[in-house]
C-alpha positions, 0 to 999 in steps of 0.5 A: 634228089639228084644222083648219078644214073645206074644201068638199072635205071635204063627202063625208067629213063626210057619211060621219062624220055617217051612220056615227054615225046608223047606229050611234047612232040610238037615242041621237040620237032616243031611240027603238029604232034596231033597228026604224027607225021614226023614221028617214027611211031605214033604210040611212044608207050607201046612195049616194043618202043619202050624195050628198044629205048630201055636197051639203048639207055642201059647201054649208054649208062653201062658203057659210059659213052654218055654220063647221066644224072637222074632226079627222083621224087618221093612217093607217098609210100616212101618209094622214089620215082625217077622223074627227070634226067640229063645226059652229057659227055665229050662234044661231038662237034666242038673239040675240047668242049662238053656237050649236053645231049639230052635233058628231059623232065616227065610231064607230071614234074615239069615247072618245078625247077628240075631242069635247071637243077640237073643242068647246073649239076651237069655243068659243074661236073663237066667243068671238072673234066679235061675233055671240056676244058674249053667250055660246054654247049648244047644243040636244042630244037629251034624255037622250043619253049623249053630252051629257056632253061638254058637261058635262065642259067646264063647260057646264050645262043651262038647263032649256029644252026644245023639239022639233026635226026632225033631217034624218034623223028622221021624227018630232020629237025632244025636245031640251034646252039647254046653256049655256057658262059665263062666265069667272067661272063657269069660275074658280069651277068650277076653284076647286071642283076644286082644293079637292076635290083638296086635300081628297083629298091631305090625307086621304093626308097630302100637302101641297097648297100647290103648287096 
């Protein structure tokens, strides 16, 4: 289940954020997570770090400086657990663009398609905003395997790179830009995929006129 975040979600958003950093620090900073050399705090689960991040995310949601969509999973007792989130808003670096600021899925819920669902929903929301009339983009850690979530929905690398200082990193991290395709590019990608399907069907002697 996807829904807009509420200020009361700040603590649970922080838990997802810190759990992902704790398990995937090497991918997020492209350093060896085991030595903790690039982390501001080795223990991302300590109460002080959790309190700071919960306050930070609560402030983001309350002020509307960033917009948040969260994903919830049902538990056995019918309760729901916040297991992933995406934040987005007006771009800091591209005039007239929307920007994905964060996309985090709790390690226990990864590889279930939640990242793609959140990205598609945020992308849809941004396309309806005046401040993103020119398009949407994101800066991702260079070489992070999780970047494929953007490629899977048609976003592409622009070749632009720079350094950023993530909140939980001592050292700058190299990032690269991905840009959302325009509608015409999306249609072209769809045509290519359909054409490829037709080729495979013909190889097996099957008709493809239904496409």
